All heavy atoms as a GROMACS GRO file, in nm:
protein
  614
    1VAL      N    1  17.632   8.898  10.060
    1VAL     CA    2  17.570   8.896  10.192
    1VAL      C    3  17.487   8.762  10.220
    1VAL      O    4  17.490   8.713  10.319
    1VAL     CB    5  17.470   9.018  10.198
    1VAL    CG1    6  17.389   9.007  10.327
    1VAL    CG2    7  17.553   9.143  10.194
    2GLU      N    8  17.425   8.715  10.113
    2GLU     CA    9  17.346   8.590  10.133
    2GLU      C   10  17.434   8.478  10.163
    2GLU      O   11  17.397   8.398  10.244
    2GLU     CB   12  17.275   8.567   9.995
    2GLU     CG   13  17.187   8.437   9.993
    2GLU     CD   14  17.075   8.439  10.087
    2GLU    OE1   15  17.038   8.551  10.138
    2GLU    OE2   16  17.025   8.328  10.131
    3LEU      N   17  17.557   8.467  10.090
    3LEU     CA   18  17.647   8.350  10.134
    3LEU      C   19  17.701   8.352  10.269
    3LEU      O   20  17.700   8.269  10.346
    3LEU     CB   21  17.760   8.347  10.034
    3LEU     CG   22  17.858   8.240  10.049
    3LEU    CD1   23  17.801   8.098  10.051
    3LEU    CD2   24  17.974   8.242   9.950
    4PHE      N   25  17.723   8.488  10.306
    4PHE     CA   26  17.774   8.490  10.457
    4PHE      C   27  17.667   8.460  10.558
    4PHE      O   28  17.688   8.388  10.642
    4PHE     CB   29  17.810   8.638  10.474
    4PHE     CG   30  17.870   8.674  10.609
    4PHE    CD1   31  17.994   8.639  10.642
    4PHE    CD2   32  17.783   8.727  10.701
    4PHE    CE1   33  18.051   8.662  10.771
    4PHE    CE2   34  17.839   8.752  10.841
    4PHE     CZ   35  17.968   8.720  10.873
    5TYR      N   36  17.536   8.485  10.523
    5TYR     CA   37  17.428   8.458  10.610
    5TYR      C   38  17.416   8.304  10.616
    5TYR      O   39  17.399   8.235  10.719
    5TYR     CB   40  17.294   8.519  10.558
    5TYR     CG   41  17.175   8.473  10.632
    5TYR    CD1   42  17.139   8.501  10.754
    5TYR    CD2   43  17.093   8.377  10.567
    5TYR    CE1   44  17.034   8.449  10.821
    5TYR    CE2   45  16.983   8.328  10.628
    5TYR     CZ   46  16.958   8.364  10.753
    5TYR     OH   47  16.836   8.304  10.815
    6ARG      N   48  17.427   8.245  10.491
    6ARG     CA   49  17.409   8.097  10.487
    6ARG      C   50  17.514   8.032  10.576
    6ARG      O   51  17.494   7.925  10.630
    6ARG     CB   52  17.402   8.045  10.340
    6ARG     CG   53  17.294   8.101  10.262
    6ARG     CD   54  17.166   8.033  10.317
    6ARG     NE   55  17.056   8.090  10.253
    6ARG     CZ   56  16.924   8.045  10.271
    6ARG    NH1   57  16.902   7.947  10.359
    6ARG    NH2   58  16.830   8.104  10.216
    7CYS      N   59  17.639   8.078  10.564
    7CYS     CA   60  17.732   8.025  10.638
    7CYS      C   61  17.729   8.032  10.792
    7CYS      O   62  17.753   7.945  10.871
    7CYS     CB   63  17.874   8.105  10.613
    7CYS     SG   64  17.939   8.067  10.450
    8LEU      N   65  17.657   8.134  10.838
    8LEU     CA   66  17.615   8.143  10.979
    8LEU      C   67  17.514   8.056  11.033
    8LEU      O   68  17.511   8.009  11.141
    8LEU     CB   69  17.576   8.299  11.014
    8LEU     CG   70  17.688   8.402  10.999
    8LEU    CD1   71  17.624   8.540  11.019
    8LEU    CD2   72  17.805   8.377  11.097
    9VAL      N   73  17.408   8.031  10.938
    9VAL     CA   74  17.307   7.947  10.987
    9VAL      C   75  17.297   7.814  10.937
    9VAL      O   76  17.210   7.739  10.972
    9VAL     CB   77  17.165   8.018  10.939
    9VAL    CG1   78  17.154   8.168  10.995
    9VAL    CG2   79  17.144   8.030  10.786
   10ALA      N   80  17.394   7.768  10.867
   10ALA     CA   81  17.407   7.636  10.820
   10ALA      C   82  17.428   7.529  10.933
   10ALA      O   83  17.500   7.546  11.020
   10ALA     CB   84  17.528   7.612  10.719
   11PRO      N   85  17.336   7.438  10.949
   11PRO     CA   86  17.349   7.336  11.047
   11PRO      C   87  17.464   7.231  11.029
   11PRO      O   88  17.485   7.193  10.918
   11PRO     CB   89  17.211   7.267  11.050
   11PRO     CG   90  17.170   7.273  10.897
   11PRO     CD   91  17.228   7.400  10.849
   12GLU      N   92  17.524   7.208  11.136
   12GLU     CA   93  17.628   7.091  11.136
   12GLU      C   94  17.738   7.108  11.037
   12GLU      O   95  17.767   7.006  10.965
   12GLU     CB   96  17.554   6.966  11.127
   12GLU     CG   97  17.456   6.943  11.246
   12GLU     CD   98  17.391   6.798  11.226
   12GLU    OE1   99  17.458   6.715  11.165
   12GLU    OE2  100  17.278   6.789  11.263
   13VAL      N  101  17.794   7.228  11.011
   13VAL     CA  102  17.901   7.247  10.922
   13VAL      C  103  18.020   7.281  11.001
   13VAL      O  104  18.032   7.383  11.058
   13VAL     CB  105  17.878   7.355  10.812
   13VAL    CG1  106  18.005   7.365  10.724
   13VAL    CG2  107  17.749   7.310  10.727
   14ALA      N  108  18.117   7.196  11.020
   14ALA     CA  109  18.236   7.226  11.100
   14ALA      C  110  18.343   7.293  11.025
   14ALA      O  111  18.391   7.408  11.071
   14ALA     CB  112  18.300   7.096  11.147
   15PHE      N  113  18.359   7.270  10.892
   15PHE     CA  114  18.447   7.332  10.813
   15PHE      C  115  18.423   7.313  10.672
   15PHE      O  116  18.386   7.192  10.639
   15PHE     CB  117  18.597   7.297  10.835
   15PHE     CG  118  18.698   7.348  10.743
   15PHE    CD1  119  18.748   7.470  10.779
   15PHE    CD2  120  18.751   7.282  10.653
   15PHE    CE1  121  18.847   7.527  10.686
   15PHE    CE2  122  18.845   7.333  10.554
   15PHE     CZ  123  18.885   7.460  10.575
   16THR      N  124  18.428   7.414  10.581
   16THR     CA  125  18.413   7.390  10.438
   16THR      C  126  18.476   7.518  10.364
   16THR      O  127  18.492   7.617  10.421
   16THR     CB  128  18.268   7.389  10.403
   16THR    OG1  129  18.251   7.339  10.268
   16THR    CG2  130  18.183   7.512  10.420
   17VAL      N  131  18.517   7.497  10.244
   17VAL     CA  132  18.566   7.603  10.158
   17VAL      C  133  18.462   7.622  10.042
   17VAL      O  134  18.415   7.526   9.987
   17VAL     CB  135  18.699   7.574  10.097
   17VAL    CG1  136  18.745   7.664  10.002
   17VAL    CG2  137  18.798   7.549  10.211
   18VAL      N  138  18.421   7.746  10.027
   18VAL     CA  139  18.321   7.780   9.931
   18VAL      C  140  18.357   7.898   9.833
   18VAL      O  141  18.438   7.982   9.891
   18VAL     CB  142  18.182   7.804   9.990
   18VAL    CG1  143  18.123   7.703  10.082
   18VAL    CG2  144  18.193   7.931  10.079
   19TYR      N  145  18.310   7.897   9.727
   19TYR     CA  146  18.338   8.001   9.630
   19TYR      C  147  18.203   8.079   9.625
   19TYR      O  148  18.092   8.014   9.594
   19TYR     CB  149  18.365   7.958   9.486
   19TYR     CG  150  18.520   7.920   9.470
   19TYR    CD1  151  18.554   7.788   9.459
   19TYR    CD2  152  18.621   8.027   9.486
   19TYR    CE1  153  18.692   7.762   9.451
   19TYR    CE2  154  18.746   7.989   9.468
   19TYR     CZ  155  18.784   7.864   9.458
   19TYR     OH  156  18.915   7.833   9.443
   20GLY      N  157  18.205   8.198   9.659
   20GLY     CA  158  18.072   8.288   9.650
   20GLY      C  159  18.072   8.363   9.533
   20GLY      O  160  18.119   8.483   9.525
   21VAL      N  161  18.039   8.303   9.423
   21VAL     CA  162  18.022   8.374   9.280
   21VAL      C  163  17.883   8.386   9.237
   21VAL      O  164  17.803   8.310   9.285
   21VAL     CB  165  18.121   8.312   9.175
   21VAL    CG1  166  18.260   8.312   9.225
   21VAL    CG2  167  18.071   8.163   9.162
   22SER      N  168  17.848   8.472   9.146
   22SER     CA  169  17.744   8.484   9.094
   22SER      C  170  17.705   8.368   8.999
   22SER      O  171  17.780   8.280   8.967
   22SER     CB  172  17.720   8.622   9.008
   22SER     OG  173  17.750   8.731   9.095
   23ALA      N  174  17.573   8.372   8.948
   23ALA     CA  175  17.540   8.258   8.856
   23ALA      C  176  17.572   8.284   8.717
   23ALA      O  177  17.496   8.262   8.629
   23ALA     CB  178  17.380   8.245   8.868
   24ASN      N  179  17.696   8.324   8.692
   24ASN     CA  180  17.747   8.354   8.553
   24ASN      C  181  17.749   8.216   8.468
   24ASN      O  182  17.807   8.116   8.519
   24ASN     CB  183  17.886   8.407   8.552
   24ASN     CG  184  17.878   8.549   8.636
   24ASN    OD1  185  17.780   8.624   8.620
   24ASN    ND2  186  17.982   8.589   8.698
   25ARG      N  187  17.706   8.231   8.356
   25ARG     CA  188  17.704   8.120   8.261
   25ARG      C  189  17.848   8.072   8.232
   25ARG      O  190  17.869   7.958   8.208
   25ARG     CB  191  17.642   8.148   8.141
   25ARG     CG  192  17.488   8.148   8.153
   25ARG     CD  193  17.420   8.187   8.020
   25ARG     NE  194  17.350   8.306   8.056
   25ARG     CZ  195  17.296   8.392   7.968
   25ARG    NH1  196  17.317   8.366   7.835
   25ARG    NH2  197  17.229   8.497   7.999
   26ARG      N  198  17.940   8.163   8.232
   26ARG     CA  199  18.086   8.125   8.190
   26ARG      C  200  18.172   8.094   8.318
   26ARG      O  201  18.294   8.086   8.310
   26ARG     CB  202  18.146   8.238   8.113
   26ARG     CG  203  18.078   8.272   7.994
   26ARG     CD  204  18.145   8.371   7.919
   26ARG     NE  205  18.063   8.467   7.833
   26ARG     CZ  206  18.108   8.539   7.737
   26ARG    NH1  207  18.226   8.554   7.719
   26ARG    NH2  208  18.014   8.622   7.679
   27ARG      N  209  18.120   8.089   8.441
   27ARG     CA  210  18.205   8.065   8.557
   27ARG      C  211  18.268   7.919   8.544
   27ARG      O  212  18.213   7.831   8.481
   27ARG     CB  213  18.114   8.073   8.677
   27ARG     CG  214  18.025   7.961   8.709
   27ARG     CD  215  17.946   7.977   8.841
   27ARG     NE  216  17.861   7.871   8.854
   27ARG     CZ  217  17.748   7.885   8.924
   27ARG    NH1  218  17.719   7.996   8.989
   27ARG    NH2  219  17.668   7.770   8.943
   28TRP      N  220  18.383   7.912   8.597
   28TRP     CA  221  18.445   7.778   8.603
   28TRP      C  222  18.472   7.732   8.742
   28TRP      O  223  18.520   7.620   8.744
   28TRP     CB  224  18.584   7.796   8.537
   28TRP     CG  225  18.675   7.899   8.594
   28TRP    CD1  226  18.766   7.880   8.688
   28TRP    CD2  227  18.708   8.039   8.540
   28TRP    NE1  228  18.829   8.000   8.726
   28TRP    CE2  229  18.789   8.097   8.636
   28TRP    CE3  230  18.642   8.112   8.435
   28TRP    CZ2  231  18.837   8.223   8.608
   28TRP    CZ3  232  18.690   8.236   8.425
   28TRP    CH2  233  18.792   8.297   8.507
   29TRP      N  234  18.429   7.804   8.856
   29TRP     CA  235  18.442   7.748   8.973
   29TRP      C  236  18.335   7.650   9.005
   29TRP      O  237  18.223   7.670   8.967
   29TRP     CB  238  18.433   7.863   9.082
   29TRP     CG  239  18.552   7.961   9.070
   29TRP    CD1  240  18.679   7.943   9.107
   29TRP    CD2  241  18.543   8.091   9.020
   29TRP    NE1  242  18.746   8.051   9.082
   29TRP    CE2  243  18.670   8.144   9.031
   29TRP    CE3  244  18.449   8.170   8.960
   29TRP    CZ2  245  18.714   8.268   8.990
   29TRP    CZ3  246  18.481   8.290   8.911
   29TRP    CH2  247  18.609   8.348   8.934
   30ASP      N  248  18.368   7.554   9.082
   30ASP     CA  249  18.262   7.458   9.140
   30ASP      C  250  18.186   7.533   9.260
   30ASP      O  251  18.256   7.562   9.365
   30ASP     CB  252  18.334   7.320   9.180
   30ASP     CG  253  18.235   7.225   9.245
   30ASP    OD1  254  18.111   7.248   9.236
   30ASP    OD2  255  18.288   7.128   9.305
   31THR      N  256  18.061   7.545   9.253
   31THR     CA  257  17.995   7.610   9.362
   31THR      C  258  17.904   7.512   9.447
   31THR      O  259  17.820   7.555   9.524
   31THR     CB  260  17.908   7.719   9.298
   31THR    OG1  261  17.813   7.661   9.213
   31THR    CG2  262  17.970   7.823   9.241
   32SER      N  263  17.924   7.386   9.430
   32SER     CA  264  17.836   7.280   9.495
   32SER      C  265  17.844   7.296   9.637
   32SER      O  266  17.750   7.261   9.715
   32SER     CB  267  17.877   7.137   9.444
   32SER     OG  268  18.002   7.111   9.472
   33SER      N  269  17.971   7.330   9.704
   33SER     CA  270  17.981   7.350   9.856
   33SER      C  271  17.891   7.455   9.892
   33SER      O  272  17.823   7.454  10.003
   33SER     CB  273  18.125   7.346   9.882
   33SER     OG  274  18.187   7.464   9.840
   34ALA      N  275  17.886   7.560   9.828
   34ALA     CA  276  17.793   7.673   9.865
   34ALA      C  277  17.651   7.653   9.849
   34ALA      O  278  17.575   7.692   9.936
   34ALA     CB  279  17.846   7.804   9.785
   35GLU      N  280  17.617   7.570   9.755
   35GLU     CA  281  17.488   7.528   9.732
   35GLU      C  282  17.440   7.433   9.841
   35GLU      O  283  17.319   7.440   9.882
   35GLU     CB  284  17.463   7.456   9.594
   35GLU     CG  285  17.486   7.554   9.481
   35GLU     CD  286  17.502   7.494   9.348
   35GLU    OE1  287  17.493   7.367   9.335
   35GLU    OE2  288  17.533   7.567   9.254
   36ARG      N  289  17.528   7.354   9.894
   36ARG     CA  290  17.501   7.267  10.010
   36ARG      C  291  17.457   7.352  10.129
   36ARG      O  292  17.387   7.301  10.219
   36ARG     CB  293  17.608   7.174  10.044
   36ARG     CG  294  17.610   7.053   9.944
   36ARG     CD  295  17.699   6.942   9.990
   36ARG     NE  296  17.843   6.974  10.004
   36ARG     CZ  297  17.934   6.973   9.906
   36ARG    NH1  298  17.897   6.942   9.778
   36ARG    NH2  299  18.050   7.006   9.926
   37LEU      N  300  17.521   7.473  10.132
   37LEU     CA  301  17.472   7.557  10.246
   37LEU      C  302  17.339   7.620  10.228
   37LEU      O  303  17.285   7.700  10.315
   37LEU     CB  304  17.577   7.663  10.275
   37LEU     CG  305  17.717   7.618  10.304
   37LEU    CD1  306  17.820   7.726  10.312
   37LEU    CD2  307  17.711   7.541  10.437
   38GLY      N  308  17.279   7.616  10.110
   38GLY     CA  309  17.162   7.676  10.079
   38GLY      C  310  17.177   7.805   9.995
   38GLY      O  311  17.077   7.881   9.959
   39TYR      N  312  17.298   7.840   9.946
   39TYR     CA  313  17.333   7.951   9.864
   39TYR      C  314  17.284   7.933   9.711
   39TYR      O  315  17.321   7.831   9.663
   39TYR     CB  316  17.484   7.983   9.869
   39TYR     CG  317  17.523   8.104   9.789
   39TYR    CD1  318  17.479   8.229   9.816
   39TYR    CD2  319  17.607   8.075   9.686
   39TYR    CE1  320  17.523   8.336   9.737
   39TYR    CE2  321  17.640   8.195   9.607
   39TYR     CZ  322  17.596   8.317   9.635
   39TYR     OH  323  17.638   8.426   9.560
   40ARG      N  324  17.197   8.018   9.678
   40ARG     CA  325  17.155   8.008   9.520
   40ARG      C  326  17.174   8.134   9.475
   40ARG      O  327  17.098   8.242   9.483
   40ARG     CB  328  17.013   7.975   9.539
   40ARG     CG  329  16.968   7.845   9.594
   40ARG     CD  330  17.008   7.733   9.521
   40ARG     NE  331  16.965   7.599   9.574
   40ARG     CZ  332  17.046   7.529   9.653
   40ARG    NH1  333  17.159   7.572   9.698
   40ARG    NH2  334  16.989   7.415   9.712
   41PRO      N  335  17.286   8.163   9.396
   41PRO     CA  336  17.321   8.293   9.328
   41PRO      C  337  17.218   8.314   9.220
   41PRO      O  338  17.158   8.231   9.160
   41PRO     CB  339  17.457   8.282   9.277
   41PRO     CG  340  17.472   8.130   9.258
   41PRO     CD  341  17.389   8.056   9.363
   42VAL      N  342  17.183   8.444   9.199
   42VAL     CA  343  17.088   8.482   9.090
   42VAL      C  344  17.132   8.576   8.978
   42VAL      O  345  17.090   8.580   8.875
   42VAL     CB  346  16.958   8.537   9.165
   42VAL    CG1  347  16.881   8.447   9.255
   42VAL    CG2  348  16.996   8.667   9.241
   43ASP      N  349  17.246   8.650   9.024
   43ASP     CA  350  17.293   8.743   8.920
   43ASP      C  351  17.377   8.671   8.807
   43ASP      O  352  17.460   8.590   8.841
   43ASP     CB  353  17.372   8.856   8.975
   43ASP     CG  354  17.283   8.935   9.070
   43ASP    OD1  355  17.163   8.962   9.041
   43ASP    OD2  356  17.323   8.983   9.182
   44ASP      N  357  17.360   8.718   8.685
   44ASP     CA  358  17.447   8.667   8.573
   44ASP      C  359  17.506   8.787   8.497
   44ASP      O  360  17.436   8.866   8.448
   44ASP     CB  361  17.369   8.590   8.486
   44ASP     CG  362  17.447   8.509   8.382
   44ASP    OD1  363  17.566   8.548   8.353
   44ASP    OD2  364  17.394   8.417   8.296
   45ALA      N  365  17.637   8.801   8.500
   45ALA     CA  366  17.701   8.912   8.422
   45ALA      C  367  17.689   8.908   8.281
   45ALA      O  368  17.729   8.989   8.210
   45ALA     CB  369  17.852   8.921   8.471
   46GLU      N  370  17.640   8.795   8.228
   46GLU     CA  371  17.637   8.786   8.089
   46GLU      C  372  17.553   8.889   8.024
   46GLU      O  373  17.571   8.929   7.901
   46GLU     CB  374  17.558   8.636   8.055
   46GLU     CG  375  17.576   8.598   7.907
   46GLU     CD  376  17.723   8.570   7.858
   46GLU    OE1  377  17.801   8.529   7.945
   46GLU    OE2  378  17.748   8.598   7.739
   47ARG      N  379  17.453   8.938   8.094
   47ARG     CA  380  17.374   9.052   8.035
   47ARG      C  381  17.456   9.181   7.998
   47ARG      O  382  17.411   9.259   7.914
   47ARG     CB  383  17.259   9.087   8.141
   47ARG     CG  384  17.303   9.153   8.260
   47ARG     CD  385  17.193   9.159   8.354
   47ARG     NE  386  17.130   9.297   8.350
   47ARG     CZ  387  17.060   9.346   8.439
   47ARG    NH1  388  17.014   9.284   8.543
   47ARG    NH2  389  17.027   9.485   8.436
   48TRP      N  390  17.575   9.197   8.050
   48TRP     CA  391  17.662   9.305   8.015
   48TRP      C  392  17.785   9.265   7.932
   48TRP      O  393  17.855   9.347   7.897
   48TRP     CB  394  17.719   9.373   8.144
   48TRP     CG  395  17.617   9.448   8.229
   48TRP    CD1  396  17.558   9.547   8.214
   48TRP    CD2  397  17.557   9.387   8.348
   48TRP    NE1  398  17.459   9.579   8.312
   48TRP    CE2  399  17.461   9.473   8.392
   48TRP    CE3  400  17.569   9.262   8.423
   48TRP    CZ2  401  17.385   9.459   8.513
   48TRP    CZ3  402  17.484   9.244   8.528
   48TRP    CH2  403  17.400   9.338   8.575
   49ALA      N  404  17.788   9.141   7.892
   49ALA     CA  405  17.907   9.086   7.811
   49ALA      C  406  17.925   9.168   7.683
   49ALA      O  407  18.027   9.186   7.637
   49ALA     CB  408  17.879   8.944   7.784
   50SER      N  409  17.806   9.210   7.614
   50SER     CA  410  17.817   9.274   7.481
   50SER      C  411  17.881   9.422   7.495
   50SER      O  412  17.921   9.481   7.408
   50SER     CB  413  17.678   9.281   7.423
   50SER     OG  414  17.588   9.365   7.507
   51GLU      N  415  17.877   9.478   7.627
   51GLU     CA  416  17.928   9.609   7.647
   51GLU      C  417  18.079   9.611   7.669
   51GLU      O  418  18.130   9.718   7.679
   51GLU     CB  419  17.853   9.677   7.764
   51GLU     CG  420  17.704   9.688   7.738
   51GLU     CD  421  17.635   9.749   7.866
   51GLU    OE1  422  17.705   9.814   7.940
   51GLU    OE2  423  17.510   9.726   7.876
   52ILE      N  424  18.144   9.496   7.687
   52ILE     CA  425  18.284   9.485   7.707
   52ILE      C  426  18.361   9.506   7.584
   52ILE      O  427  18.328   9.433   7.480
   52ILE     CB  428  18.320   9.343   7.780
   52ILE    CG1  429  18.255   9.340   7.914
   52ILE    CG2  430  18.470   9.342   7.789
   52ILE    CD1  431  18.271   9.215   7.992
   53ASP      N  432  18.462   9.588   7.575
   53ASP     CA  433  18.553   9.602   7.468
   53ASP      C  434  18.649   9.474   7.452
   53ASP      O  435  18.737   9.486   7.546
   53ASP     CB  436  18.623   9.741   7.474
   53ASP     CG  437  18.708   9.770   7.364
   53ASP    OD1  438  18.729   9.686   7.269
   53ASP    OD2  439  18.771   9.872   7.353
   54ALA      N  440  18.638   9.394   7.374
   54ALA     CA  441  18.714   9.278   7.365
   54ALA      C  442  18.857   9.298   7.352
   54ALA      O  443  18.948   9.225   7.404
   54ALA     CB  444  18.670   9.190   7.249
   55SER      N  445  18.895   9.421   7.290
   55SER     CA  446  19.040   9.454   7.274
   55SER      C  447  19.100   9.489   7.400
   55SER      O  448  19.233   9.481   7.427
   55SER     CB  449  19.056   9.568   7.174
   55SER     OG  450  18.995   9.670   7.225
   56ARG      N  451  19.019   9.531   7.500
   56ARG     CA  452  19.083   9.571   7.641
   56ARG      C  453  19.058   9.461   7.742
   56ARG      O  454  19.105   9.467   7.848
   56ARG     CB  455  19.014   9.702   7.678
   56ARG     CG  456  19.045   9.812   7.584
   56ARG     CD  457  18.975   9.942   7.636
   56ARG     NE  458  19.044   9.976   7.757
   56ARG     CZ  459  18.983  10.070   7.845
   56ARG    NH1  460  18.885  10.130   7.808
   56ARG    NH2  461  19.055  10.090   7.945
   57ALA      N  462  18.975   9.364   7.718
   57ALA     CA  463  18.959   9.266   7.814
   57ALA      C  464  19.074   9.177   7.823
   57ALA      O  465  19.167   9.154   7.738
   57ALA     CB  466  18.833   9.167   7.772
   58GLY      N  467  19.096   9.124   7.957
   58GLY     CA  468  19.204   9.042   7.988
   58GLY      C  469  19.199   8.903   7.943
   58GLY      O  470  19.085   8.845   7.915
   59ARG      N  471  19.305   8.849   7.911
   59ARG     CA  472  19.325   8.710   7.865
   59ARG      C  473  19.293   8.616   7.983
   59ARG      O  474  19.336   8.644   8.099
   59ARG     CB  475  19.468   8.689   7.808
   59ARG     CG  476  19.498   8.549   7.768
   59ARG     CD  477  19.636   8.533   7.718
   59ARG     NE  478  19.744   8.564   7.824
   59ARG     CZ  479  19.790   8.483   7.901
   59ARG    NH1  480  19.736   8.352   7.902
   59ARG    NH2  481  19.888   8.519   7.987
   60VAL      N  482  19.214   8.502   7.953
   60VAL     CA  483  19.194   8.410   8.056
   60VAL      C  484  19.260   8.288   8.017
   60VAL      O  485  19.224   8.218   7.931
   60VAL     CB  486  19.037   8.388   8.078
   60VAL    CG1  487  19.018   8.280   8.182
   60VAL    CG2  488  18.973   8.521   8.127
   61ASP      N  489  19.361   8.246   8.093
   61ASP     CA  490  19.427   8.111   8.067
   61ASP      C  491  19.442   8.033   8.206
   61ASP      O  492  19.530   8.072   8.284
   61ASP     CB  493  19.564   8.149   8.011
   61ASP     CG  494  19.642   8.009   7.965
   61ASP    OD1  495  19.590   7.899   7.994
   61ASP    OD2  496  19.719   8.016   7.888
   62LEU      N  497  19.351   7.954   8.234
   62LEU     CA  498  19.333   7.890   8.360
   62LEU      C  499  19.450   7.802   8.407
   62LEU      O  500  19.480   7.790   8.523
   62LEU     CB  501  19.206   7.815   8.371
   62LEU     CG  502  19.084   7.901   8.355
   62LEU    CD1  503  18.955   7.804   8.352
   62LEU    CD2  504  19.068   8.010   8.454
   63GLU      N  505  19.531   7.755   8.306
   63GLU     CA  506  19.634   7.667   8.335
   63GLU      C  507  19.759   7.740   8.365
   63GLU      O  508  19.845   7.700   8.445
   63GLU     CB  509  19.657   7.568   8.219
   63GLU     CG  510  19.543   7.475   8.197
   63GLU     CD  511  19.570   7.373   8.083
   63GLU    OE1  512  19.684   7.364   8.048
   63GLU    OE2  513  19.480   7.304   8.039
   64ASP      N  514  19.788   7.860   8.314
   64ASP     CA  515  19.907   7.925   8.329
   64ASP      C  516  19.898   8.043   8.434
   64ASP      O  517  19.998   8.081   8.495
   64ASP     CB  518  19.966   7.975   8.199
   64ASP     CG  519  19.987   7.867   8.099
   64ASP    OD1  520  20.031   7.762   8.149
   64ASP    OD2  521  19.979   7.886   7.985
   65ASP      N  522  19.795   8.105   8.441
   65ASP     CA  523  19.772   8.226   8.518
   65ASP      C  524  19.709   8.198   8.644
   65ASP      O  525  19.610   8.114   8.660
   65ASP     CB  526  19.681   8.334   8.453
   65ASP     CG  527  19.777   8.394   8.340
   65ASP    OD1  528  19.906   8.388   8.338
   65ASP    OD2  529  19.706   8.445   8.241
   66PRO      N  530  19.753   8.268   8.758
   66PRO     CA  531  19.679   8.259   8.890
   66PRO      C  532  19.540   8.326   8.876
   66PRO      O  533  19.527   8.413   8.800
   66PRO     CB  534  19.768   8.319   8.989
   66PRO     CG  535  19.857   8.416   8.907
   66PRO     CD  536  19.866   8.345   8.772
   67GLN      N  537  19.446   8.287   8.956
   67GLN     CA  538  19.327   8.357   8.959
   67GLN      C  539  19.358   8.508   8.993
   67GLN      O  540  19.424   8.531   9.094
   67GLN     CB  541  19.220   8.288   9.059
   67GLN     CG  542  19.178   8.173   9.008
   67GLN     CD  543  19.077   8.120   9.113
   67GLN    OE1  544  19.059   8.162   9.218
   67GLN    NE2  545  19.016   7.995   9.082
   68GLY      N  546  19.281   8.590   8.939
   68GLY     CA  547  19.319   8.739   8.961
   68GLY      C  548  19.417   8.802   8.852
   68GLY      O  549  19.437   8.920   8.858
   69GLY      N  550  19.471   8.722   8.773
   69GLY     CA  551  19.555   8.760   8.648
   69GLY      C  552  19.680   8.836   8.696
   69GLY      O  553  19.752   8.804   8.794
   70GLU      N  554  19.702   8.949   8.629
   70GLU     CA  555  19.821   9.027   8.650
   70GLU      C  556  19.824   9.087   8.788
   70GLU      O  557  19.941   9.100   8.850
   70GLU     CB  558  19.825   9.143   8.555
   70GLU     CG  559  19.846   9.096   8.410
   70GLU     CD  560  19.984   9.032   8.385
   70GLU    OE1  561  20.076   9.079   8.440
   70GLU    OE2  562  19.983   8.927   8.314
   71HIS      N  563  19.718   9.100   8.857
   71HIS     CA  564  19.716   9.167   8.987
   71HIS      C  565  19.781   9.078   9.111
   71HIS      O  566  19.810   9.112   9.202
   71HIS     CB  567  19.568   9.205   9.028
   71HIS     CG  568  19.510   9.290   8.937
   71HIS    ND1  569  19.559   9.427   8.930
   71HIS    CD2  570  19.414   9.277   8.846
   71HIS    CE1  571  19.486   9.488   8.828
   71HIS    NE2  572  19.401   9.400   8.770
   72THR      N  573  19.783   8.940   9.072
   72THR     CA  574  19.836   8.846   9.172
   72THR      C  575  19.979   8.797   9.140
   72THR      O  576  20.028   8.714   9.220
   72THR     CB  577  19.743   8.725   9.172
   72THR    OG1  578  19.744   8.659   9.037
   72THR    CG2  579  19.601   8.763   9.210
   73ARG      N  580  20.038   8.846   9.046
   73ARG     CA  581  20.179   8.804   9.013
   73ARG      C  582  20.270   8.871   9.115
   73ARG      O  583  20.259   8.985   9.130
   73ARG     CB  584  20.219   8.827   8.861
   73ARG     CG  585  20.125   8.756   8.768
   73ARG     CD  586  20.181   8.793   8.629
   73ARG     NE  587  20.109   8.733   8.536
   73ARG     CZ  588  20.110   8.605   8.485
   73ARG    NH1  589  20.209   8.531   8.537
   73ARG    NH2  590  20.035   8.564   8.392
   74ARG      N  591  20.375   8.788   9.146
   74ARG     CA  592  20.478   8.840   9.235
   74ARG      C  593  20.589   8.918   9.145
   74ARG      O  594  20.615   8.867   9.043
   74ARG     CB  595  20.555   8.724   9.318
   74ARG     CG  596  20.470   8.670   9.414
   74ARG     CD  597  20.538   8.562   9.496
   74ARG     NE  598  20.457   8.530   9.607
   74ARG     CZ  599  20.508   8.467   9.708
   74ARG    NH1  600  20.632   8.440   9.718
   74ARG    NH2  601  20.434   8.440   9.819
   75GLY      N  602  20.649   9.012   9.209
   75GLY     CA  603  20.756   9.081   9.144
   75GLY      C  604  20.726   9.174   9.025
   75GLY      O  605  20.805   9.221   8.959
   76LYS      N  606  20.596   9.200   9.016
   76LYS     CA  607  20.556   9.297   8.910
   76LYS      C  608  20.508   9.421   8.961
   76LYS      O  609  20.447   9.437   9.068
   76LYS     CB  610  20.450   9.232   8.811
   76LYS     CG  611  20.514   9.124   8.741
   76LYS     CD  612  20.419   9.096   8.617
   76LYS     CE  613  20.497   9.007   8.529
   76LYS     NZ  614  20.430   8.981   8.403
   0.00000   0.00000   0.00000
């Protein structure tokens, strides 16, 4: 909601692409364009990391897999 609001009230922004992600320590997205709009995320999912069952967690391979993992593959 905060990012949406910042997009509406940002002065002199004709067009930009932003990632609206939380302040997760392990994030790999560049959030500088959202920050230029005044967006400052506060939540960090790291506080729940110890509760994730590593054997069931999905593999993250940024070079080979599209964002969204198995859910974004065609033909599956």
